[in-house]
C-alpha positions in Angstrom: 0.0 0.0 0.0 1.5 3.4 -0.9 2.0 6.4 1.3 -0.6 8.1 -0.6 -3.4 5.7 0.8 -2.0 5.8 4.3 -2.0 9.4 5.0 -5.3 11.2 6.0 -5.7 14.8 5.2 -5.1 16.1 8.7 -1.7 14.3 8.7 -0.9 16.2 5.4 -2.0 19.5 6.6 0.3 19.1 9.9 3.2 18.1 7.6 2.8 21.2 5.5 2.6 23.3 8.7 5.6 21.8 10.2 3.7 20.5 13.2 4.4 16.8 12.9 6.9 14.9 15.3 10.3 14.7 13.7 10.1 10.9 12.8 6.9 11.3 11.0 7.9 14.3 9.1 11.2 12.7 7.9 9.1 9.8 6.8 6.8 11.9 4.7 9.9 13.8 3.4 11.2 10.5 1.9 7.6 9.7 0.6 7.4 12.9 -1.1 10.5 12.1 -3.1 10.1 8.4 -3.7 6.3 8.1 -4.1 4.7 10.0 -7.1 1.3 9.2 -5.9 1.9 10.7 -2.4 3.6 13.8 -3.9 0.6 14.4 -6.1 -1.8 13.9 -3.1 0.5 16.2 -1.0 0.3 18.9 -3.7 -3.5 18.6 -3.8 -3.5 19.0 0.0 -1.4 22.1 -0.3 -3.7 23.6 -2.8 -6.8 22.9 -0.7 -5.0 24.4 2.4 -4.1 27.6 0.4 -7.8 27.8 -0.9 -9.1 27.5 2.6 -6.7 30.4 3.9 -7.8 32.8 1.1 -11.4 31.9 1.8 -11.0 32.6 5.6 -11.9 29.0 6.4 -8.8 28.5 8.6 -8.8 29.2 12.5 -7.2 28.4 15.7 -3.7 26.8 15.7 -4.0 25.8 12.0 -4.4 29.6 10.9 -1.6 30.4 13.4 0.9 27.9 12.0 -0.1 28.9 8.4 0.8 32.5 9.2 4.0 31.9 11.1 5.4 28.8 9.1 3.9 28.6 5.8 3.9 32.3 4.9 7.5 32.7 6.2 8.6 31.4 2.8 8.6 33.8 -0.1 7.9 31.0 -2.4 4.7 30.1 -0.6 3.6 33.7 -0.2 4.0 33.9 -4.1 1.7 30.7 -4.3 -0.9 32.4 -1.9 -0.9 35.6 -4.0 -1.3 33.7 -7.1 -4.3 31.7 -5.7 -5.9 35.1 -4.5 -5.5 36.5 -8.1 -7.2 33.6 -9.7 -10.0 33.6 -7.1 -10.4 37.3 -7.9 -10.7 36.6 -11.7 -13.1 33.8 -11.1 -15.4 36.0 -9.0 -15.2 38.8 -11.7 -16.2 36.5 -14.4 -19.3 35.1 -12.6 -22.5 37.0 -13.7 -26.2 36.3 -13.1 -27.6 34.1 -16.1 -30.0 36.7 -17.3 -27.2 39.5 -17.6 -24.4 37.3 -19.0 -22.6 39.0 -21.7 -21.4 37.2 -24.8 -17.6 36.8 -24.8 -15.7 37.0 -28.2 -13.4 34.3 -29.2 -10.6 37.0 -29.2 -11.3 37.9 -25.6 -11.4 34.1 -24.6 -7.9 33.6 -26.2 -6.5 36.6 -24.5 -8.0 35.6 -21.1 -6.5 32.0 -21.4 -3.2 33.4 -22.7 -3.0 35.7 -19.6 -3.8 32.9 -17.2 -1.3 30.5 -18.9 1.4 33.3 -18.7 0.8 33.9 -15.0 0.9 30.2 -14.2 4.2 29.8 -16.2 5.8 32.8 -14.4 4.7 31.1 -11.0 6.2 27.8 -12.0 9.6 29.4 -13.2 9.7 31.3 -9.8 9.1 28.2 -7.7 11.7 26.3 -9.9 14.3 28.9 -9.1 13.3 28.9 -5.6 13.9 25.2 -5.4 17.3 25.5 -7.1 18.2 28.2 -4.4 17.2 25.9 -1.7 19.3 23.0 -2.9 22.2 25.2 -3.1 21.5 26.7 0.3 22.2 23.3 2.1 26.0 23.3 1.9 26.1 27.0 2.7 24.2 26.6 5.9 26.2 23.6 7.0 29.4 25.6 6.5 27.9 28.5 8.5 26.9 26.3 11.3 30.4 24.9 11.4 31.8 28.5 11.5 29.4 29.4 14.4 30.6 26.2 16.4 34.3 27.0 15.9 33.5 30.6 17.0 31.8 29.3 20.1 34.6 27.1 20.8 37.1 29.9 20.6 35.1 32.1 22.8 35.0 29.2 25.4 38.8 28.8 25.2 39.3 32.6 25.6 37.0 32.5 28.6 39.0 29.7 30.2 42.2 31.7 29.5 40.8 34.7 31.3 39.7 32.6 34.2 43.1 31.1 34.6 44.8 34.6 34.4 42.6 35.7 37.3 42.8 32.6 39.3 44.4 34.7 42.1 41.1 36.7 42.6 38.0 35.4 44.3 36.8 32.1 43.0 33.3 30.9 42.6 31.9 28.2 45.0 32.2 24.6 43.9 28.4 24.4 43.6 28.2 27.3 41.3 27.3 26.3 37.6 28.3 29.1 35.0 25.9 30.0 32.5 26.5 29.3 28.9 25.6 31.0 25.5 23.7 28.7 23.0 24.5 29.5 19.3 21.5 29.0 17.0 21.7 29.3 13.1 18.6 30.2 11.2 18.7 30.0 7.4 16.6 32.6 5.2 12.9 31.8 5.5 12.7 30.3 2.0 11.9 26.8 2.7 8.8 25.0 1.6 6.7 22.6 3.7 8.8 21.1 6.5 9.7 20.9 10.0 10.1 24.2 12.2 13.7 24.4 13.3 13.8 23.0 16.9 16.1 24.8 19.4 17.0 22.4 22.4 17.6 24.6 25.4 20.3 23.0 27.7 20.2 23.7 31.5 22.1 26.7 32.7 21.8 28.4 29.4 22.0 32.2 30.0 21.6 33.6 26.6 20.9 32.5 22.9 23.1 34.0 20.1 21.0 33.9 16.9 22.7 33.8 13.4 20.0 34.9 10.9 21.0 34.5 7.3 19.4 37.1 4.9 18.2 36.4 1.4 19.8 39.8 0.4 21.7 42.6 2.2 19.7 45.7 1.0 19.7 47.9 4.0 22.6 49.7 6.0 21.2 48.1 9.3 18.7 45.7 10.6 16.6 45.0 13.8 15.1 41.7 15.1 12.0 41.6 17.3 11.0 38.3 19.2 7.5 37.2 20.0 5.7 34.0 20.8 4.0 32.6 17.7 0.3 33.8 17.4 0.9 36.5 20.0 0.9 40.3 19.2 3.2 41.4 22.1 7.0 41.7 21.4 8.9 40.3 24.2 12.3 41.4 23.1 13.9 43.6 20.5 17.5 44.0 19.4 19.3 47.3 18.7 20.5 48.2 15.3 22.3 45.2 13.6 25.0 45.4 10.9 25.1 42.5 8.4 28.3 40.3 8.0 29.4 37.4 5.9 28.4 33.9 7.1 28.7 30.7 5.0 28.7 32.5 1.7 25.7 34.7 2.7 25.0 37.9 4.4 23.7 37.4 8.0 23.1 39.3 11.3 23.6 38.3 14.8 21.4 39.0 17.8 21.7 37.7 21.4 18.5 37.4 23.5 18.2 36.4 27.3 17.5 32.6 27.4 15.0 33.3 30.2 12.6 34.7 27.7 12.5 31.3 25.7 10.4 28.9 27.6 9.3 25.8 25.5 6.8 26.6 22.7 6.7 28.3 19.2 8.4 31.5 18.5 9.1 34.0 15.5 11.9 36.5 15.1 10.8 39.4 12.8 13.5 41.0 10.9 13.2 44.4 9.6 15.6 46.5 7.3 16.3 50.0 8.8 16.7 52.7 6.1 14.9 55.9 5.2 11.8 53.8 6.1 11.6 50.7 8.2 10.5 47.6 6.2 9.8 44.0 7.2 12.0 41.5 5.3 11.6 38.0 6.9 10.0 35.9 9.6 12.1 33.3 11.2 10.0 30.8 12.9 11.3 28.1 15.4 10.4 25.9 18.4 12.1 25.8 21.8 12.3 22.5 23.8 13.9 21.7 27.1 16.7 19.4 27.3 
């Protein structure tokens, strides 16, 4: 029996919104590549999910995850916008039977040509986005390794400073030093999949986020942290300058770990120029160790 027959619609929706457990999500990742029937079923489920959103039929946690996870990808936002355009055209073309106007063959051809061109442009954009995602994997891994090396260097420097000041007052044997957790978040361009999970070890004092940018178009940036689905900002960075990270531009922001209890969060990044402009939403989930 194929994966297409085994998976109910509810499971597909949770997969598209990144809320499945890791093992189940990885299994569906494999099916989406190896099973053509499942890939077709998944595409239909995604289209139904987008249609439900543009017709205001989503609510509760499903709506929250759609906004914070699905719409975090520029490619998926393009898909939603395209669906809204088609829905608008469909509504405009519907007329009462008694007042329907004849449509010329020329007008029909132009309408079909316009729809075909719009569909072709959308497919080209999505194909280019897929290529960018494939190329991004190696860059993300390289950036992650660079962050780990940087954290190791900082730890060695801290040990050296402790040894240099060994003659001063020493902490008690029971005291446990707080650590800084390094977290790398790639540009929010990924399609359906898992939300990045941040496992918070005990005695973590701060979380250093490395946020990779799709493009470095502003002189400075600012990041705001809030719980997913909440309107209140719980923390905001100062102005941040971009730097090179794994072949891309990135910004670094360090937030107190005490603000990050287990749950879903988003970091909203804005470009600071003559005007402040939102440029990306980085969703992630925090769990305890």
